[in-house]
N, C-alpha and C positions, 0 to 999 in steps of 0.2 A: 340515769336520772335518778332522783332522790325518791327513795322508797315512802309512800304515800300512806296515810294514816286512813281507814275505813270511811270517815267523815270527808277527807279530802277528795277520795276517790268517787265518793257520793256526789260531791259538790261538782266535780268534772265531768262527771258521767250527765249529769243535768246542763251543764253550762253546754256541754257537744252537743246534747238533743235540742236546744234552744237556740243555739247557732244555726241548726240545720233547718229549723221550723222557720226562722227569720227568714235565712236566705231563700229557702222554697215559697215560702209564702210572698216576698217581694218578687219572684219571678214569676210567680202565677200571675199576680196584679198587673203586671208591670212587662211581662214578656222579656223578648230578646236573649242576646247571651254575656250577659253581666255576672254572669256567676263568679267568675274570680276576684272582681273587686269586691263585691259582696262578703267572701269569704275573708279577706284580706281588712275589709273594715269592721266587721263584727269580733274578729280576731283581734285587733288594735283595741278596740272600744272595751271590751273584755279584759284585758291582760291591764289597760288605764285603769279600771276599776278595783283589780285586785293590787296593783302597785300603789294605790291609795289605802286599802287595807294591811297593806306591808309597811306605809310609812314614807312612800314618795309619792309627791312631794311631801313633805310635812305638814301635816295638818295639827290644830291643837288638839294634845291628845293623842296623837297617833304614833306608833302603829294601833291597830285598832285590832280588838282581840272578840272572836265570836265563839261563844260558850254556850253548849247545849243544855237547855236548862235542867233537863232531867238525870244526864250522867255526868257532868261538870266537864265533859271532853273540850279540850279547845281545838277549835278548827287548824291553826297554824301548828298543831303539835306542839309537843315538849320535848326537846327543845324546840322553838319555833323556827319554823322553815319560811322562806319568801314563797308566799302563794304563786307570784306570777311566774316565780321560775319554773312551775311546774306543768305550763300550759303549751310550750313545747311537744309536737308529738300526739297531743291531745285534741287539742282544738285544731282546725282546718286554717290554714294561711293561705291558702288559693283552689 
């Protein structure tokens, strides 16, 4: 796996927390044993958003750069990495 910057690690830590919160909230509201498909769909949605930031598919002006206003640190790093490539092994797929 590619080494992550501090900002990327913080982003993925929060994305993993959000994924878990969303899946558990849905399970509590609707019951059942649909945990596996929920992790799959939240993983695919998150990776899709990261692919948009990375420039896939091409959006006008993309790929997009997120820059910390105080530090000037680029979320994708320098040289830039593909954020969607970092998801595997961090976010749950099942």
